[in-house]
C-alpha positions in Angstrom: -214.9 -85.9 38.8 -217.2 -85.3 41.6 -219.0 -82.1 42.1 -219.0 -80.3 45.3 -221.9 -81.2 47.4 -223.2 -77.6 47.3 -223.3 -77.6 43.5 -226.3 -78.6 41.2 -226.4 -80.3 37.9 -227.5 -78.0 34.8 -230.8 -79.9 34.8 -231.3 -79.1 38.6 -230.4 -75.4 38.0 -233.1 -75.3 35.1 -235.7 -76.7 37.4 -234.9 -74.5 40.6 -237.6 -71.9 39.6 -240.4 -74.4 38.7 -243.4 -74.6 41.0 -246.5 -76.8 40.9 -249.8 -75.6 42.1 -253.1 -77.4 42.7 -255.4 -76.1 40.2 -258.4 -76.0 42.7 -256.6 -73.4 44.6 -254.4 -71.6 42.2 -256.7 -71.1 39.1 -258.3 -67.8 40.5 -255.5 -65.8 42.2 -257.8 -62.8 42.0 -260.6 -64.4 43.8 -258.5 -65.7 46.6 -256.6 -62.5 47.1 -253.2 -63.6 45.7 -253.6 -60.8 43.3 -255.3 -57.6 45.0 -258.1 -56.0 43.6 -257.8 -52.7 41.4 -259.2 -50.0 43.8 -261.9 -47.6 42.9 -260.2 -44.3 43.7 -260.6 -40.7 42.6 -258.1 -37.7 42.2 -259.2 -34.0 42.4 -258.4 -31.2 39.9 -256.6 -29.5 42.7 -253.4 -31.7 41.7 -253.1 -29.7 38.6 -254.7 -26.3 39.5 -252.0 -25.4 41.8 -248.2 -25.6 42.0 -245.6 -25.2 39.2 -245.1 -27.0 36.0 -244.8 -30.6 36.6 -246.0 -34.1 36.2 -248.4 -35.7 38.6 -248.7 -39.5 38.3 -252.0 -40.9 39.4 -250.2 -43.9 40.9 -251.7 -47.0 42.7 -248.7 -49.1 42.1 -248.5 -50.0 45.9 -252.0 -51.2 46.0 -251.9 -53.2 42.9 -248.4 -54.4 43.5 -246.8 -53.4 40.3 -243.0 -52.6 40.1 -243.4 -49.4 38.2 -245.8 -46.4 38.5 -249.2 -47.5 37.3 -252.9 -46.2 37.6 -254.1 -49.5 36.3 -252.1 -52.8 35.7 -251.8 -51.7 31.9 -251.9 -47.9 32.0 -250.7 -44.9 33.7 -252.6 -41.8 33.9 -250.9 -38.5 34.8 -251.9 -34.7 35.2 -249.3 -32.5 33.4 -249.5 -28.8 34.5 -247.6 -26.3 32.4 -247.4 -22.7 33.6 -247.4 -19.8 31.0 -244.3 -19.7 28.9 -242.9 -22.9 30.6 -242.1 -26.2 28.9 -242.0 -29.8 30.0 -241.0 -33.0 28.3 -243.0 -36.1 28.3 -241.6 -39.5 27.3 -242.5 -43.2 27.9 -241.6 -46.6 27.0 -245.0 -47.2 25.8 -246.7 -48.2 22.4 -249.5 -45.5 22.8 -249.8 -42.2 24.4 -252.9 -40.1 24.8 -253.1 -36.5 25.8 -256.5 -34.5 26.5 -256.2 -30.6 27.0 -258.0 -29.9 29.9 -257.4 -26.1 29.9 -255.1 -23.7 28.2 -253.3 -23.7 24.8 -249.8 -24.3 23.5 -247.8 -26.4 21.1 -245.8 -29.9 21.4 -242.6 -30.3 19.6 -242.3 -33.8 18.5 -239.1 -35.9 18.4 -239.0 -39.4 16.8 -236.4 -41.1 19.1 -236.7 -44.5 17.0 -235.9 -42.9 13.8 -238.9 -44.5 12.2 -239.3 -42.1 9.2 -240.6 -38.9 10.5 -244.1 -37.7 11.5 -246.6 -35.6 9.5 -245.4 -32.6 11.4 -243.0 -32.2 14.1 -245.1 -29.5 15.8 -248.6 -30.2 17.2 -250.7 -27.1 18.2 -253.4 -27.7 20.8 -256.0 -25.9 22.7 -258.7 -26.7 25.5 -260.7 -29.6 24.4 -258.5 -31.1 21.9 -257.1 -34.6 22.1 -254.1 -36.2 20.6 -252.1 -39.5 20.4 -248.6 -40.2 20.1 -246.8 -43.5 19.0 -244.0 -45.5 20.5 -240.6 -43.6 20.6 -242.3 -40.2 20.5 -240.8 -37.5 22.9 -242.8 -34.4 23.2 -241.9 -31.0 24.6 -245.0 -29.2 25.7 -244.9 -25.3 25.7 -248.0 -23.5 27.1 -249.0 -20.0 25.8 -251.4 -19.7 28.9 -251.9 -21.7 31.9 -252.4 -25.3 30.9 -253.2 -28.7 32.0 -253.1 -31.9 30.0 -254.3 -35.3 31.0 -251.7 -37.8 29.9 -252.5 -41.7 29.7 -250.0 -44.4 28.3 -249.5 -48.1 28.4 -246.0 -48.2 29.8 -247.1 -50.5 32.7 -248.1 -53.1 30.3 -244.9 -52.9 28.4 -242.9 -53.1 31.7 -244.9 -56.1 32.7 -244.2 -58.0 29.4 -240.5 -57.0 29.8 -240.6 -55.6 26.4 -239.6 -52.3 24.8 -241.9 -50.3 22.6 -239.6 -50.3 19.4 -242.0 -49.8 16.5 -244.6 -47.2 16.0 -248.1 -48.6 15.0 -249.6 -45.2 14.1 -248.6 -41.4 13.4 -249.2 -38.6 15.8 -252.9 -37.9 15.5 -254.9 -34.8 16.6 -258.6 -34.9 17.4 -259.7 -31.3 17.3 -262.3 -30.1 20.0 -264.7 -29.1 17.3 -264.6 -32.3 15.4 -265.2 -34.3 18.5 -268.2 -32.2 19.6 -269.7 -32.4 16.0 -269.4 -36.2 16.0 -271.0 -36.4 19.5 -273.7 -34.1 18.5 -274.6 -36.2 15.4 -274.9 -39.3 17.7 -277.1 -37.2 20.2 -279.5 -36.1 17.5 -279.9 -39.4 15.8 -283.5 -40.4 16.8 -282.3 -44.0 17.7 -280.3 -42.4 20.3 -283.4 -41.6 22.5 -283.4 -45.3 23.8 -279.8 -45.6 23.9 -278.0 -46.7 27.2 -275.0 -44.4 26.3 -274.7 -41.3 24.1 -271.0 -41.1 23.1 -268.7 -41.3 20.4 -265.6 -43.6 20.2 -262.5 -42.0 18.9 -260.7 -44.3 16.3 -257.9 -44.3 13.9 -257.9 -45.5 10.2 -255.1 -47.9 10.9 -257.1 -49.9 13.3 -260.1 -51.0 11.3 -260.6 -54.4 13.3 -260.8 -52.8 16.9 -262.3 -49.5 15.9 -260.2 -48.0 18.7 -257.9 -44.9 19.1 -254.8 -47.0 19.3 -254.3 -50.9 19.0 -254.2 -50.8 23.0 -256.2 -47.8 24.2 -259.9 -47.1 24.0 -261.0 -43.4 24.3 -264.8 -42.6 24.6 -266.2 -39.1 24.6 -269.6 -39.3 26.3 -272.5 -37.1 27.0 -274.6 -37.2 30.2 -277.9 -35.4 29.4 -279.9 -33.6 31.9 -282.0 -36.0 34.1 -280.1 -39.0 32.6 -279.8 -42.3 34.3 -277.5 -44.4 32.3 -278.3 -47.9 33.7 -275.5 -50.1 35.0 -273.0 -51.8 32.7 -269.6 -53.5 33.1 -266.6 -54.7 31.2 -263.3 -56.4 31.9 -261.2 -53.5 31.0 -260.2 -50.9 33.7 -261.6 -47.5 32.9 -259.7 -44.4 34.1 -262.5 -41.7 33.7 -261.8 -38.1 33.2 -264.6 -35.6 34.0 -264.6 -33.1 31.1 -267.3 -30.8 32.6 -270.1 -31.2 35.0 -272.1 -29.2 37.6 -272.9 -30.5 41.1 -275.3 -33.3 40.9 -273.6 -35.5 38.4 -272.2 -38.8 39.8 -271.2 -42.3 39.1 -272.3 -45.4 41.2 -269.8 -48.5 41.3 -270.5 -51.9 42.9 -270.1 -55.6 42.7 -273.7 -56.7 42.4 -277.2 -55.7 41.2 -280.5 -56.0 43.0 -283.7 -57.3 41.5 -284.7 -54.1 40.1 -281.3 -53.5 38.3 -279.8 -51.1 40.8 -276.3 -51.4 42.2 -276.3 -52.8 45.7 -274.3 -50.8 48.2 -272.4 -48.7 45.7 -269.5 -46.3 46.0 -270.3 -43.0 44.7 -268.0 -40.7 42.6 -269.2 -37.2 42.4 -268.3 -35.6 39.1 -266.1 -32.5 39.4 -264.4 -31.0 36.3 -261.1 -32.3 35.4 -261.1 -34.8 38.1 -260.4 -38.4 37.4 -261.6 -41.9 39.0 -260.9 -45.5 38.4 -263.8 -48.0 37.5 -262.3 -51.5 38.2 -262.9 -54.4 35.8 -266.0 -56.4 36.2 -267.8 -53.9 38.5 -271.2 -52.6 37.7 -271.3 -48.8 37.4 -274.2 -46.3 36.4 -274.1 -42.7 35.6 -276.5 -40.1 37.0 -277.2 -36.4 36.1 -279.3 -34.5 38.6 -277.5 -31.2 38.1 -280.0 -29.5 35.6 -277.1 -29.3 33.1 -275.4 -31.5 30.5 -272.2 -33.0 31.5 -269.4 -34.8 29.6 -267.0 -37.6 30.4 -264.0 -39.2 28.8 -263.3 -42.7 29.8 -259.9 -44.1 28.8 -259.4 -47.9 28.9 -257.1 -50.7 27.7 -260.1 -51.9 25.7 -258.3 -52.0 22.4 -256.1 -54.8 23.7 -259.2 -56.5 25.2 -261.2 -56.1 21.9 -258.4 -57.8 19.9 -258.1 -60.5 22.5 -262.1 -60.9 22.4 -262.2 -60.5 26.2 -263.9 -57.1 26.7 -267.4 -58.4 27.4 -269.4 -55.5 27.8 -272.7 -56.2 29.6 -275.7 -53.9 30.3 -278.5 -54.2 32.8 -282.0 -53.8 31.4 -285.2 -53.7 33.4 -288.1 -55.9 32.3 -291.5 -56.7 33.5 -290.2 -59.6 35.3 -287.3 -57.7 36.9 -283.8 -57.2 35.6 -281.8 -58.9 32.9 -278.4 -58.6 31.7 -277.6 -58.4 28.1 -274.3 -58.2 26.1 -275.2 -55.4 23.9 -274.1 -51.7 23.6 -277.8 -50.6 23.1 
């Protein structure tokens, strides 16, 4: 039996989607513009300081050509504003959810939608400065006692890109109280060896991730101090950072750029002035330095997909260092 002229054999149908690209031109789609760059962009605190109870996604999906809301290819950050006495539900098809309480106080009622065996508690209380993480399948109803704002980051865009579903929790809901975070940071700041360190910060971890030492298997969270008159020299890494300014006075800022000059400074940088509870994106591979000319200490909370990069051995953190001969780059966290 002859097949109609317009029909294809099973083998031809299977081969229809196949394409063949010259390696010389296809091996770096980021470099040639096939994949667009991740924009360095900033969002102000006014997004969560006014208006009603709502979720405000920090969405760059149009710029980075994702098919779902996303701040970076692997993460979505949002501001969550909850007015006094109101409640709002957050839920995501994600393996990792992180919340930082920018202001206010309240509670989150937790529901295990996957039936994975329950949580240590179904109610999580929080106040300004606390941070907490929720696993896959955790729906939360946040109720505010006074006007509250949460910073919510999850890896839903990564799951969406993989065509997967977050079906198994990798950790239990975990609370990082403000006082414990600050005590851990103070211990680092008062360590004599920190006097020559490029960064004074504490990485938040979880006991179930002893390999990556990160807060979840995908997400990295670093609570950092920018001391008075500090200039934290340029560094770069392959993960994308969504930086939240926790507190700062005018005169704190970050410089971001592609290259360093002979003295180790960033050439033609873009400047992000630190304003409390604002957020900005530091794209992968770009040099960035932090500066404090305010006369007051400041704090910052970078959230990255560096847990995944650490596991893949691709994070590649590099720091610039001035020497008598000029500037050199070292792969060290010193």
